[in-house]
matplotlib code that plots the C-alpha trace (Angstrom):
import matplotlib.pyplot as plt

x = [-2.8, -6.4, -7.1, -5.9, -8.1, -11.1, -10.6, -10.1, -13.3, -15.3, -13.8, -14.8, -18.4, -18.5, -17.5, -19.5, -22.0, -25.1, -23.4, -21.8, -25.3, -26.7, -23.7, -24.0, -27.7, -27.1, -24.3, -26.4, -29.2, -26.9, -24.9, -28.1, -29.4, -26.0, -26.0, -29.6, -28.7, -27.3, -26.7, -24.6, -22.7, -21.8, -20.6, -18.5, -16.7, -15.9, -12.6, -11.2, -11.6, -11.0, -7.8, -6.0, -7.2, -5.8, -2.5, -2.3, -3.1, -0.5, 2.2, 1.6, 1.5, 4.9, 6.2, 4.9, 6.5, 9.8, 9.6, 8.7, 11.6, 14.2, 16.1, 18.8, 18.7, 19.3, 16.7, 15.5, 13.1, 12.2, 14.2, 12.9, 15.8, 15.8, 18.8, 20.4, 22.4, 24.4, 26.2, 26.7, 28.9, 26.2, 23.6, 25.7, 26.3, 22.6, 21.8, 24.5, 23.0, 19.6, 17.9, 15.5, 16.2, 13.1, 13.6, 11.3, 10.6, 10.9, 7.2, 7.0, 9.2, 7.0, 3.9, 5.3, 2.2, 0.0, 2.4, 2.7, 6.1, 6.7, 10.2, 12.7, 16.5, 17.7, 21.1, 22.3, 23.3, 26.7, 27.8, 30.7, 32.0, 31.8, 33.7, 36.4, 36.9, 37.0, 33.8, 31.0, 28.0, 24.8, 22.4, 18.8, 16.3, 12.7, 10.0, 6.6, 7.3, 3.5, 3.5, 4.4, 5.6, 8.2, 10.7, 12.1, 12.7, 14.4, 16.8, 17.7, 18.5, 20.5, 22.6, 23.3, 24.4, 26.5, 28.2, 28.8, 30.3, 32.7, 33.8, 34.4, 36.3, 38.6, 39.2, 40.0, 42.4, 44.2, 44.5, 46.4, 48.6, 46.8, 46.0, 42.3, 42.7, 43.2, 39.6, 38.1, 39.9, 37.0, 35.1, 32.0, 31.3, 27.9, 27.2, 23.7, 23.9, 20.2, 19.5, 16.8, 14.5, 14.9, 14.2, 11.1, 9.3, 8.7, 6.7, 5.0, 4.3, 0.6, 0.1, 0.0, -2.3, -4.5, -4.8, -5.5, -8.3, -9.8, -9.8, -11.6, -14.0, -15.2, -17.4, -18.7, -22.1, -22.8, -21.6, -23.9, -26.8, -26.6, -26.6, -28.0, -29.9, -31.7, -32.6, -33.9, -36.1, -37.4, -36.1, -33.4, -36.0, -37.5, -34.0, -33.1, -36.2, -35.1, -33.1, -29.9, -27.3, -25.4, -22.2, -23.4, -25.3, -22.5, -19.9, -22.3, -22.8, -19.1, -18.2, -20.4, -18.7, -15.3, -15.7, -16.9, -13.9, -11.6, -13.0, -12.7, -9.2, -8.1, -9.3, -7.3, -4.2, -4.6, -5.1, -2.0, 0.1, -0.8, -0.3, 3.1, 4.2, 3.4, 4.2, 7.5, 9.2, 12.6, 11.7, 11.6, 14.9, 13.3, 13.0, 10.0, 9.7, 6.3, 6.6, 3.5, 5.0, 5.4, 1.8, 0.6, 2.6, 0.9, -2.5, -1.6, -0.6, -3.8, -6.2, -6.1, -6.4, -9.6, -10.9, -10.1, -11.6, -14.9, -15.1, -14.7, -17.3, -19.8, -19.1, -19.3, -22.4, -24.1, -24.2, -25.2, -28.6, -29.4, -27.9, -26.7, -25.0, -23.3, -21.9, -20.7, -19.0, -17.3, -16.2, -14.5, -12.8, -10.7, -8.7, -7.0, -5.2, -4.6, -2.6, -0.2, 0.0, 0.8, 3.6, 5.3, 4.6, 6.6, 9.2, 9.6, 12.9, 11.6, 11.6, 11.5, 10.8, 7.7, 6.1, 4.9, 2.9, 0.9, -2.1, -1.8, 1.9, 2.9, 1.1, 2.7, 6.2, 5.5, 4.2, 7.2, 9.8, 8.0, 7.9, 11.6, 12.5, 13.6, 12.9, 10.0, 10.5, 7.8, 7.7, 6.4, 3.4, 2.8, 3.0, 0.4, -1.9, -1.6, -2.3, -5.0, -7.0, -6.9, -8.3, -10.9, -12.0, -12.3, -14.5, -16.7, -16.9, -18.1, -20.6, -22.0, -22.4, -24.1, -26.4, -29.2, -29.0, -31.9, -29.7, -28.8, -32.2, -34.1, -31.2]
y = [-40.5, -41.0, -37.3, -37.5, -40.5, -38.7, -35.6, -37.7, -39.6, -36.4, -34.9, -37.9, -37.7, -34.0, -34.5, -37.5, -37.2, -36.5, -33.8, -32.2, -32.0, -30.3, -28.0, -27.0, -26.3, -24.0, -22.3, -21.5, -20.2, -17.9, -16.9, -15.8, -13.9, -12.1, -10.9, -9.8, -7.4, -4.7, -2.2, -4.6, -5.7, -2.2, -1.5, -4.6, -3.6, -0.1, -1.2, -2.2, 1.4, 3.2, 1.5, 1.6, 5.2, 6.3, 4.6, 6.5, 9.8, 9.2, 8.3, 11.3, 13.5, 12.3, 12.6, 16.1, 17.2, 15.8, 17.5, 20.8, 20.6, 20.0, 22.5, 21.2, 17.9, 19.4, 19.0, 22.5, 24.0, 27.6, 29.3, 32.7, 34.9, 38.5, 40.7, 38.0, 40.5, 41.4, 38.1, 37.1, 34.1, 32.5, 33.3, 31.6, 28.6, 28.1, 28.3, 25.8, 23.4, 23.6, 26.4, 28.7, 32.0, 34.1, 37.6, 38.8, 42.2, 43.1, 43.2, 39.5, 38.7, 40.7, 38.9, 35.5, 33.6, 35.5, 35.2, 32.5, 31.5, 29.0, 30.3, 33.1, 33.0, 36.5, 37.8, 40.8, 44.1, 44.0, 40.7, 42.3, 44.0, 40.7, 38.8, 41.6, 41.4, 37.5, 37.3, 34.9, 36.5, 36.0, 34.5, 34.0, 31.4, 32.4, 29.8, 28.6, 25.2, 24.5, 23.6, 20.0, 20.2, 22.9, 20.8, 18.9, 22.2, 23.6, 20.6, 21.1, 24.8, 24.1, 21.5, 24.0, 26.6, 24.1, 22.9, 26.6, 27.3, 24.4, 25.4, 29.1, 27.9, 25.8, 28.8, 31.1, 28.5, 28.0, 31.8, 31.9, 28.9, 26.5, 23.0, 22.2, 19.0, 21.0, 22.2, 19.0, 15.9, 13.6, 13.4, 11.3, 9.7, 8.1, 5.3, 3.9, 0.2, -0.1, -0.9, 0.7, -2.3, -2.1, 1.7, 1.2, -0.8, 2.4, 3.7, 0.4, -0.4, 0.3, -2.5, -5.4, -3.4, -2.6, -6.3, -7.4, -4.8, -5.9, -9.5, -8.8, -6.2, -7.6, -10.4, -8.8, -7.8, -11.2, -13.3, -11.3, -11.5, -15.2, -15.9, -13.2, -11.6, -14.9, -15.4, -11.8, -12.4, -15.7, -17.7, -19.6, -21.9, -22.8, -23.6, -25.8, -28.0, -29.0, -32.2, -30.1, -31.2, -28.7, -30.0, -28.8, -25.7, -23.8, -24.6, -23.6, -20.2, -19.9, -20.7, -17.8, -15.3, -16.7, -16.5, -12.9, -12.0, -13.8, -11.9, -8.5, -9.2, -10.5, -7.4, -5.3, -7.3, -6.9, -3.2, -2.9, -5.0, -2.7, 0.4, -0.6, -1.4, 2.0, 4.3, 6.1, 4.8, 5.7, 9.4, 8.6, 6.7, 3.3, 0.1, -2.3, -5.9, -6.0, -9.3, -11.3, -14.3, -12.3, -11.2, -14.8, -15.7, -12.9, -14.1, -17.7, -16.5, -14.6, -17.4, -19.2, -15.8, -15.2, -18.6, -17.9, -14.4, -15.5, -18.5, -16.2, -13.8, -16.7, -17.9, -14.5, -13.5, -16.7, -15.7, -12.1, -11.0, -9.1, -8.2, -4.8, -6.5, -9.0, -6.2, -4.4, -7.5, -8.5, -4.9, -4.9, -8.1, -6.2, -4.5, -7.9, -8.3, -4.6, -4.7, -7.2, -5.2, -2.0, -3.7, -4.8, -1.4, 0.4, -2.3, -3.2, -5.1, -7.3, -11.0, -14.4, -17.9, -18.2, -15.2, -17.6, -19.5, -16.5, -15.4, -11.9, -11.6, -14.4, -12.8, -9.4, -10.9, -12.6, -9.4, -7.5, -10.0, -10.3, -6.6, -6.3, -8.9, -11.5, -15.1, -16.5, -20.1, -22.5, -23.7, -20.3, -20.8, -24.2, -22.8, -20.0, -22.4, -25.1, -22.7, -20.5, -23.4, -25.4, -22.4, -21.9, -25.5, -25.2, -22.1, -23.9, -27.0, -24.9, -23.0, -26.3, -27.7, -24.7, -23.6, -25.9, -24.8, -22.9, -19.9, -19.5, -20.2, -17.8, -15.4]
z = [9.3, 10.7, 10.3, 6.6, 6.0, 7.5, 5.5, 2.3, 3.0, 3.5, 0.4, -1.6, -0.2, -1.0, -4.6, -5.5, -8.4, -6.3, -4.3, -7.4, -8.9, -5.8, -5.6, -9.2, -8.7, -5.7, -7.5, -10.6, -8.4, -6.4, -9.5, -11.3, -8.2, -7.8, -11.4, -11.2, -8.4, -10.8, -8.0, -5.9, -8.9, -9.9, -6.4, -6.4, -9.5, -8.2, -6.5, -9.9, -11.1, -7.8, -6.7, -10.1, -10.5, -7.1, -7.9, -11.2, -9.5, -6.8, -9.3, -11.5, -8.5, -7.4, -10.9, -11.3, -8.0, -9.1, -12.5, -10.9, -8.5, -11.1, -13.2, -15.5, -13.7, -10.2, -7.6, -6.6, -4.1, -3.3, -0.6, 0.5, 1.5, 2.8, 1.8, -0.4, -2.4, 0.8, 0.6, -3.0, -2.2, -0.1, -2.7, -5.4, -3.2, -2.5, -6.2, -7.0, -4.4, -6.0, -4.2, -6.1, -4.4, -3.8, -2.5, 0.2, 1.8, 5.5, 5.9, 5.0, 8.0, 10.3, 9.0, 8.2, 9.4, 7.0, 4.0, 1.5, 2.8, 5.6, 6.5, 5.6, 5.7, 6.8, 5.8, 8.0, 6.5, 8.3, 6.8, 4.9, 8.0, 10.0, 7.3, 7.1, 10.9, 10.8, 12.8, 12.0, 10.2, 12.2, 9.7, 11.0, 10.0, 10.8, 10.5, 11.9, 13.6, 13.8, 10.1, 9.7, 6.1, 6.8, 8.8, 5.8, 3.9, 7.0, 7.3, 3.6, 4.2, 7.3, 5.5, 2.7, 5.2, 7.1, 3.9, 2.9, 6.3, 6.0, 2.5, 3.6, 6.7, 4.5, 2.2, 5.1, 6.6, 3.3, 2.8, 6.2, 5.4, 7.7, 6.7, 6.3, 8.2, 11.4, 11.4, 9.9, 11.4, 10.3, 7.0, 6.4, 3.1, 2.4, 0.0, -0.7, -1.7, -2.4, -6.1, -8.2, -7.7, -3.9, -3.9, -6.1, -3.4, -1.5, -4.5, -5.2, -1.6, -2.0, -4.6, -2.1, 0.2, -2.8, -3.8, -0.2, 0.1, -3.2, -2.1, 1.2, -0.2, -3.5, -2.2, 1.1, -0.3, -2.0, 1.0, 3.3, 1.0, 0.5, 4.3, 6.5, 3.6, 2.9, 6.5, 6.6, 3.5, 5.1, 2.1, 4.1, 5.7, 2.4, 1.1, 4.0, 3.6, 0.1, -0.4, -0.8, 1.8, 3.9, 2.3, -1.1, 0.1, 1.7, -1.0, -3.6, -2.0, -1.3, -4.9, -6.2, -3.9, -4.7, -8.5, -8.2, -6.1, -8.5, -11.5, -9.8, -8.4, -11.8, -13.6, -11.0, -11.6, -15.4, -15.1, -12.8, -15.2, -18.1, -15.9, -14.6, -18.1, -19.6, -16.7, -17.0, -13.8, -15.3, -14.7, -11.0, -11.1, -10.3, -12.2, -11.9, -13.2, -14.9, -16.8, -17.5, -15.7, -12.5, -12.5, -13.1, -9.9, -8.0, -9.2, -8.2, -4.8, -4.2, -5.3, -1.9, -0.1, -2.1, -1.0, 2.7, 2.6, 1.0, 3.4, 6.4, 5.0, 4.6, 8.2, 9.8, 7.8, 8.8, 12.5, 11.9, 12.9, 9.7, 6.3, 7.7, 10.6, 8.3, 6.2, 9.3, 10.7, 7.5, 6.9, 10.3, 9.4, 6.9, 9.7, 10.6, 7.2, 7.0, 10.3, 8.7, 5.5, 7.4, 9.3, 6.0, 4.5, 7.1, 7.2, 3.6, 4.1, 6.9, 6.0, 7.8, 6.5, 8.6, 6.7, 4.0, 6.6, 7.6, 5.4, 3.8, 4.9, 2.6, -0.3, 0.5, 0.4, -2.9, -4.5, -3.2, -4.5, -7.8, -8.5, -7.5, -10.0, -7.4, -8.0, -6.0, -4.8, -5.7, -2.1, -1.1, -3.3, -1.8, 1.7, 1.1, -0.7, 2.0, 4.9, 3.3, 1.7, 5.0, 6.9, 4.2, 4.4, 8.2, 7.9, 5.3, 7.5, 10.5, 8.4, 6.9, 10.4, 11.9, 9.0, 10.2, 13.9, 15.4, 16.2, 12.6, 11.1, 13.4, 14.0]

ax = plt.figure().add_subplot(projection="3d")
ax.plot(x, y, z, "-o")
ax.set_aspect("equal")
plt.show()
């Protein structure tokens, strides 16, 4: 109770008429200086174009791969085969399963590493004789295991050959009057219960990371320039001898960085909302909820994270020796939220109630649920607002208390 009264009293002192006037004066000064720096402003707006552009390129790359690998609605991929005509039944089966048979010469097998193929399926010449004598035909799969992208294709070819082997075994048993169940006592049936929305999060998993990066990148240059940059230009001392109080000086600088971050992040959200509404996600077999109300919820969830990110940047830059050091330290700060984002990116189904109480993780969960079309409880927004804004106020309080110290003034 005493802590609440103390915070309330300090808040009332901070927002009285005199402090509001000083805060507004500092804000106008910093806001004007920020927009005068054309180069820094252009660099700050680059993420809005870069992130959305990279998302568009990755989406159309995935879409193009899927279209190229489909013939008559069946997923296909090239399968280089040597002597495919010697075993017509196998060749027909591979084509039915989606393989695009490519005939290769014997020289290709001998010089596979120098050829355009990563692997070759070899059909022996004596395959008919082996089948007549009820002996297994010795197929051979030659490949270069050092190539990382070949293993998935090899697994597909193996599965096709195994399924063909099971079918042919069943046919041979039936021809001899033996039940198929003798050779296959167990059958496995797979059923995927994931909905289209749940599968779509694997494609849209980069959006929370993109927004978190934008929040922590947009205001770095301005936060560093308003603190370490002013000390390096010897203008911080002149600013501190003015009647402006520290309780108005730091919030005025923070408000400038916050509004710039808010503008840039809002533009990214608007561009993403337009992009997700016009992109043909149905061609990938996924469904995305891109309603305006959902994007407003996402923006509302990221506002306190913007406040926390800019407050941390102000605090870290205040103790940096130079403008360059401040940019370096604040850039390294990005790795902390990215660690949490990577955790949820590789475990998209992970969820616990305490996630909402952790900055960045709470925003990631809200974005994920919103894009999936799930209802986001209003209590989750209250939780992220409460934690992030409290941490932001703590950072600003520490910065206001330390800005007049000798270590900060003289670096």
